N, C-alpha and C positions, 0 to 999 in steps of 0.2 A: 648496697649498706646504707640504713638510715643515716641521714645527716644530722648531727649532733645538735641540739640547740642551742648553744651560745652564740655559734656562726652565724646561725641564720637569724637570731634576734639583731643582732648586729648590722647584719645585713639590710634585715628590714627598715630599723631605722635609719641606715646609709641611705635608702632608697627616696625618703620620706623627704629626708634632708637635700638631694640628689635633686629631685623634681622642683624643690622649693627654689634653689636659688638657680637651677636652668630651663623651666618651666618645660612645655610641653617635648616630651623625647622618645624616639623610637624604643621598642624593647630589643632591639640591635644592639645601640649603644647601651644599655643599661647591663646588659648579659656581658657586652666587653666589657665594660667599666668594674664589674663585680665576680667578672670569672667563671659564672655561669651561663647555665642555655638560657636559649629565650623563653623556652616552656617553662623553666624555674622562676626566671623575673613573671612571668602570666600567672602562676602559682603562689609565688609572693604576693601581687596584689590581691588576686581573691583573698589572699590570708588577710591582707591589712584591709580589705574593706569590711571585714567585719571585728574592727577592734578601734578603740576611742576611749573617749571617758567611763565613768561607772553609768548605770543607768542603761544601756546599750540599746537606746531607741535612736530612731534612724538620724535623730539630730546631733546625736554622741560620736557618730563614728566616722573615721577615716571616710573621706570621701571621693571618688575619680570620674570621669569622665568619661560614661558608659560608650558613645557612638566611635573617641578616640581609642578605648580599648580592644573594639572589634576590629579597628586599620592596626591593629599594633603598637599603640601609640601612648604611652602613660603621660597624665594627666590629672594632677593632684585639685582636688578643688575645693577640699578642709583639711586641713593636718590634724586639727584638733589642738596645736599647740603641741604637738608632737617633739620638736626641737627647745622647747622651751623650760626645759628643765634648770630645777635649780636646787644645788646642792649645799648641804648646811656644810660649814667647817670642817668638823669631822669627817664629813661623806668626803668631799673633796679632798682632804690630805690621804684616806683610805683609795681613792681613787686614783690619785699621781703614783702610791705606792705599790698597785695593779698595774699601773699601765708602764711605770718605769721598769718593772721585772720582768713582765711582757717584752717590753721594747729590747729591753738588755739581751733575754733570752736568745732571740733572731727569730722567733716564731710569731711575732706582732704583724699583721698586715703595714703595709705602707702608712694607713692613714693613722695610725697608732700616733707616731711621733709628732706630727701636729696636731693631733688632739690633746697627748700629755704638755705638748708646749703654751699651749689654749689654756688649759685647767692652772699649769702652775703661775700663768699673767696675771688668770682671773683672781686666782686666791692671795694675790698681794706679797710684797715683798717683809713679808716678819721673819724675825731669825727666831727657830725655834730651839727650844735647850731644855724643855720638858724630860722628865724620863719615865718608867715604871709601868703606867698602864699600855693597855693596847690602841688606844691613839693618841699616846705621845709615840708609840712607836712607827707608829702611821705617819707620824709629825715628821717625826728624824728622817724616812722613808721620801716625806716632801723636801727638808733640808737638802738631802744628797741629791737629789732629782735638779733642783736648784741652782748647787753648785756644778752639776756635770753639766749643764744648759748653759752657763754662765763660762766654763773653764775657768774656776776658781777654786783656791787650796781650801779644805775644811778643815777645823779642828776637830778632834774625837776624844769622847775620854772613854774608851772601850774594857772590855773584861774578855780575856782569852778563856781557851777553853781550860786552863789549870786555874781559871779563878782569879788572875792575876790581872792589877787593872791598871794602866796605863794612858799617860796623855799622845796622841801622836798627831800630828800637822801632814794629813795626803792629800795628793793632788787624784779626783776620783772621775774615774774612767768609766763606769759600766755600772749596772745593777744586774745581776743575771739569775735565774733562777734555778735552784740545783734539789731536786727529788722536794719539790715544795717549797722551801726556803728561800729566801733571798739571801744575795750574797754584795758587796761591793767591792768590785775589782779597780785597783787604786793602786797607784807607787807611793808608797810610805817612806817619808824623810827619816823618817827613826829608822828603819831598819834598812834605810837605801838601797830598798829592791821592793819588785810588784809582789804586792799580798793582795788577797781575796779575805773579806772578813765578813764574817757575820751580822748583817744587820740588827738581828733581835741581839744581839752581844753588846751595841755601841746604845752608851747608857746616858750621852749627849752629844750632839752636835750642832757646830756653830758655822757658819759660812764669812770667808775673810774676804779682800779689796784684793788678795794675794793672785797671780796669775798664777794659773797649775801651766808649767813647761814641758813636763815629760809627757810624749806620746803613750798612748797606750798599747799594752802587750800585744804580739802581733797572736797570742792565744788567745782562746775566751772562754772561763769556765774548766772545768773539769769534770770526767765522769764518775761518777759512781759503779762500785763494780757490785752488777748484778748478784743477789744471794738465789734468788730461784723465783720460778714461776709461779704466780699464784692466779686462779682461776676462780671468779666468784659469781654467782646467779643469784638474782634478784629481780624483784616487780618494779616494775619503769618508773615508779614515783623516785626511787634510788637513783637512777641513772645519771644523774647531775652529778653527785659528789665522784663519780668513777672517772668522766668528763676530759678532765684534765691531768690526768696521770701519764708522764710521759712514757710515751711508745704501744699505749694501750689498745686494743683490739674489743668492739664492743658488735657486738650481731644485737639485734632489737628484733621482736617478732613484731612488736606492737602493743605484748602484756609483760613478757618474762624481756631479761636482759642477758645476757653473757658476755662479760668481762674478764681479760685474759692481758693481764700483764708481769714483766719481769718486776721482782720485789726488790728496792737496793735501799729500804729504810723500813722495816718490818716495822716498829714503833709508831712509824708517821700513819704507814697505810692502815694497821688496826685501828687508830685511833682514828680517821675518815669512815671505817666500815661502822666502829660502835656510832659514831653520828645515824648513820642509817640504818640503824636494826632492826626494825620493824620493817624492812623492804628485804632483808637478806634471806635466800631462803639456802644456800648452800655454798661454803668455802673451804676452798681447798687451796693449798694440803694442810694436815693438820696441822702442821707448824705456826700458819697463819690466827687458823680458827682457836688455837687454844691461846697465843698473844691476845686477838679479840677477847676471848673470856677473862684472860688475866686484868685488863683492865678494864671491863663491865664490873669484875668483882670489885676494884678499885676505889672502883666511881660509889656503887653501892656499900663501902664500907666508910666511905667519905661521908655519906650520908646519915649512916648508922641504922644502916638494913641489911 
């Protein structure tokens, strides 16, 4: 089965960073560190050899020592600044939100927690209380991640599923991803019990200096009931939108992709498919296809078309 693009990109960047930190490294050591074969490491380095800054000329590309490569040793001679990535504040908080969800879900690689800690530290110690926009929600996720890291209480303004707005003091434990949506697992002092709060229902969050004392619950997250199985055939350019669906199976022949997954939230999956509509070939079953069509009609109506 063809490897998913996101894990490979992460590994490619990781190889550059590892070599920059450790110098000349045998393929066998890299293979052990990244959990792949030596042959895959060789292919990865060959891929990196044609990657670099815009322009595509020889002096724009990441470079390795040829003789060492032939001997099964990786030596990077020019990284083109691949590690010197600078994030705008908005990009940083969005990255923290994504990393927090990944770590909390239990699917993150070992280095994800370290990356999360470094990004949180780099963004500083500001307290976030803004609300309403996607950027604000990302900043709230940053605040929660910081509170989890520091093991302190957070004061929340929260709107529940019944549109009841409440002020809560919670001891945050984990951010988990459930069917594509981030949730905060915590001890709620108002309820006197463990709660799983949907992050996008948090209106504001403020870190306090009070220590969290209640341990995390023994269970992590919960499972949504599968409604039915779906099969989507599409052109390869749209594959990226399906790779992070929980439990998805992907077959890729290099041109066309067939993805099979259990549907736990029909509306969410239909919205994801609508975003790659030009790449879609077939969507089964009819129930999902009708939901995609319904959302498409709603979008057109909203634009007066």
